[in-house]
N, C-alpha and C positions, 0 to 999 in steps of 0.2 A: 457278340453279345456279351459286355462285360457287366459286368455289379459295378451300379458308378452310389448308392446313399444303402445307408443301414440305418433304418427307426428300429427303435426296439422297448417296452415298456411294460408296463402293470396294470392292470383294470380285477378293481371291487364288484362282483355283479351277484347280487340277492338273486337265493331261491325264491321260489313263487310258492313250494310245498317244503319246508325243511323234513332234516331223514337224519335217524338216526341209525349207525352200525354197529358192532360191539363194542368197538371200541373210542367211538368219538356222537358226535354231535353237531350238524353241517345246518346253517340257515341264510350260508352265502359261503362263495367260493370263491380263489385268487386265479387266475387266467393271465402268464403272459404271453404277448406276442410281435412276432418281427413281421416284417415289412423289407424287403430284397427290392430296390428299384433296380429297374437295370438301360443303357444307354442308347435302346431305342423306347422308351417311353414307358416300357412295361410294367409291372411289378409282381411280386410272388410275398404272398402270406403263409406266416406259421403260427400255430399257438401251441400250449402247451399249460397241461396243467400241474404238478407240482403236487408229491406228496409223501411227506416226512413219514408216515406209515408205513406207511407200501414200499416206498423205493430210496427213503432214504432221504432225501432231496427238499431243501428246504427253502422257501421262497425270497427270503432273504440271501442267500446263496447264487441266489440269480442275479438278482437284481442289482445288488451294488456295485457298482465300476465297473460296468459288463461292455457297458456303449462301445469304448474305443477299443477295447479286449477286441472285439465283434468286429469292430468295425477294420479294424488289422488284417484278421487273416479272412476276409469277405471283400472289400475294396479294391476293384481293378481285376479281379478274379473274371477267366470267361467262363458263361455258363453252361457254353458244351463241355465243360471238367466238370461238370457239378457232382459227378461219383467221384471222382478223387476228390474234391473239397472236403465231403460228406467223410472219406475214410479215414480225411483229419485232424476232421470236428471228433469222429469219435474217440480219437484219438488221447483229443483233451479232454472232452468232456463227458464222457466213459460213465463219469459217478452221478453224472446229472441227467438224467434221459427226458425230461422232459426240455429243458431247453436245448437238448440235441435233438430233441423231436422238430419243436418248432423252428428248429434250422434246415433239418433233413427238410420237412414238405416246404418251406418259401421256397427251396434251392429247386425243387423239384416243381412247385406252382411256376418257377419265375419260367422254366426252360421249356415247359410243357407251353404256357403262354407266347415263349419265345417260337416255338414254334407251329405255332398254334393247333394243337389240339390237347383233348381233354385230359387229363391223369389216367380217369377211366381206360382211354383208350390205349394210352399209354404201357401200360400194365396188363392190357390184352383183358378187358371184364370179359367174363363168354357166361358167369351165371345167373339165370331171372334173377331177381330182384327177390330177397327174404324176407318177412316181417322182421322187429326189433322186439324183445322183454321190454317191458314199461316197468320202473321196478318201485317195490312199495318198502320203505325202509322199517325199521322196529318199534312198530308199533301195540295201543292193544288189539284188543279183537276186534271192537268196536270199529273201530279206526282201520282197519286191514281190512273187513268186510265191505263197509261203505265207498273204500278206495278202491277196493277192486272193482265191484258196482260201478262206478264211477269210468274203468277202462275199458271194462264189459261195455257200457253202453258209447262209449268214443270209438269202437269197433277195430279197439288191438288185438292181437290174437293171444298174444301170450303175455304172462305177469315173475317177473322176478320178484319172490317173498325175501326179501333179508331177515335172516333168525342165527341164532347164538347164545344170545343172552341169558336164557330160563327154556330149557328143555321141556315143564310142561308145559308155558304156554307158546312155545312153537309147533310143539302139537299141534293143540288147542286152534292157535291163530291156521296153520293147516288145514287141519280139517274144514275148519269155516268157512275158508276161504273156499275152498272148491265146490262146498254145501251154498255157498253165494252165486258163487263164477257157473255152477252148470258141470256138466261135461266134456264140452266142446274147446273150454278155453283151458291152453295151455299153461300148467305151471313149474318152473322151476326153484329151487332155493338154494341161499346163497346164503353158509354158515358165517361166511369171515372167517375161520378158523377157531370157531368158538365149540366145537367138540373132541371126547376124546375117543377111541374106538368103540368103549362100553355107552358113552349116552349119544353116537352116531346110528350103530347097532339098535339100540334103543329108538332112535328117533324113525330106526327105516322101520320097525315093527310094528310101531303103532300108526304108522301114518298113509301103512298101505293102502288103504282105503281114497287118500287121496291124488291116486296117482300120481305122484310126482314124476317129470319127465329126468332129468338127472341133478347133480346134486357138485356143488361148488366148492372150493377149497372147505372139508369139514376139519380139517386138527390146520398147527402149528405149522409153517416148515420144517423149525426144528425137529419136529417129529413125522416126517415124511416116511419113514420106512415103517410106521405104525399101519401107516393106510396099506403094505403088504399083505396084513392081517387077517382082512376085508375079503370076502369071495372073491374072485376075478369077475364074475358077473357083475358085480356091486364097482367095483372098483372103472370099470367099463363104460360108467352111467356116474362117475364124479371128474369133474373137470378142475386142473389147477390153475390155479389163479397166482397167489403169495409166491408159491412154489414153482411158477417158470416168470421169471424178466427175461434173461438173453436166451441167445442161443448156446450157448456152454449151459444153459437150465435146460433144457430141450433133451441135450445129448444123454446129460446124466440122470435124466428121468426116466430115458429109454433101457441105459445101461442096468439101472437097479432095475427094471422087472416089471415096465410100466405098472405105476402106481396110478396111475389118471389112463382113461381112452378118450380124455379129450383136454385141449391145449387151449388156452384165455390168452388171446393175445392182447395185450395192447400197448398202445405206443409209447403211452405215458409210463411203463414200465421199461420196456423195451429201450428205446432211444431213439422213436420215428418208423422212415417204411422200411428202408434200406438193411435194419436189422429184421423186421417186421417179417419180410419175405425169407432169409434166411432160416428164422424156427417154420415161415409154413412148410419151406422146403424138406424139414425131419418133418416135419406134423405126416407127409405126403407121401412119403419115402418109410414110413413108418406106420402105415397105415391107419392115423390117431387122427378122431375128430377137431377141426376147430371153432371155435368161437371166439369171435371179436368184440371185445367190451372197450369199455371207459371211466375215465370217470366223471368230474362235472363237467363240461368240455363246451368250449365253441362250436359253432357250425362249424368253423375253418378246419377244426383237428377231426369231428366225426366224419366232416369229406370223406378229407383222405383216410383214415381207418374204412369206410362202404365204400370203398372206388379198389381196393386193393383186397379186402373181405370179397367182392364179386371176382375178383382175379384169380383168386386158388381153389384148386381143386377136390382141396379138400376142408371149405366153406363149409358147414352146419347149421351155425347159429349165428346170430346178431342179437347183441345185448347195445346197442348204440344210440338209447336214448340219454347223451349225458346235457344235453342242447337246450332240450325240452322242458324241463324245471327251471331254465333261466329266464329272470325279472327281464333282463336287458343281454344285447352281444354287443360286438363291436363292426359283428357282421350278416352278409345276408344271403342267401340263395345256398349253395353245394347239395341241396336233396332236396326232391319233394316227399312228403308221408301224406300218406293214403292207407285208410284204413288200418293204421300198423305196418306196414309195408315203407319204405327206405329204397328212391327209385334216385339213383346218380343222374344227376346232367351230365350226361355223355355230347352235346350237343354244347358246350360251353368249355373254353378254354381252363388249358388247370382247373384248378379245384372247381372253379364252377362258381364262387364265392365273389363279394364285391363289400368294401369300408362301408358304411357309413356316414 
């Protein structure tokens, strides 16, 4: 079966709940979408959420005059050679990870539909479904507590709290959130590169009563060596996010002496399922735990992340809430969400998503 048509477009999607991180306020998001039609009548879907702040990838770079270029690369290619196609695409779009991720997952989706299996079956899903965290952005104490109680009432099991702007307020928000949601709710924090060693150690000391599960990207990638000043016990419960984009970064962090005990894989950072699998192999070999994260994304790419996550033995944590606050999406399906737990659709061919 050959690829007969390529469709490529972008969508502006409003968020139902605007939020802040240390570097920007978000009230909407743009995603790019790929549809690959096969000569047998099937189609594969891919989606990407470019981030200039995280990956240096601008939306305009992705959407300006791309269709003829992508058509030339893909039309007429045999989908059975999709792995070789991805290798070639990675050489061309190595600096555009969200675009590459969208193309990578669309090729996987189309291939799995061609042979009539789910993408989870293709990767070999073997882990039981895992709860996803749901994110609270940087807000005042009252709003943080209110949102935390709402998520508890909606039966989510895990909250990821964004911090990193004001250490005094970060400490207060963390403690008050714990008091509000009780001892059984898991709380993780994401500092989004907002601290240095001294501030992070102060935060650790003064939030000990909040029983934080782990800490994501406390410092900027430029000072990753400063992570080695922390105790090995603390580093083991720190997750690399902006410090980890591709397979080569995973190898670099291992050689440095393990500044992080957790790797956060995002398809929009690494460039798709193929590169994500290479990072996961490093984590498995080095006994490093895996977290799977996301940007604000369509159910298309969240489904892709979920299925490969549950096929990797090192996976321990999911942060795949990126589609939950979208006011609209171009597709439906992909997974079921029940009581904060994400269930892949293993009885559906490909990613299990359909265009609306």
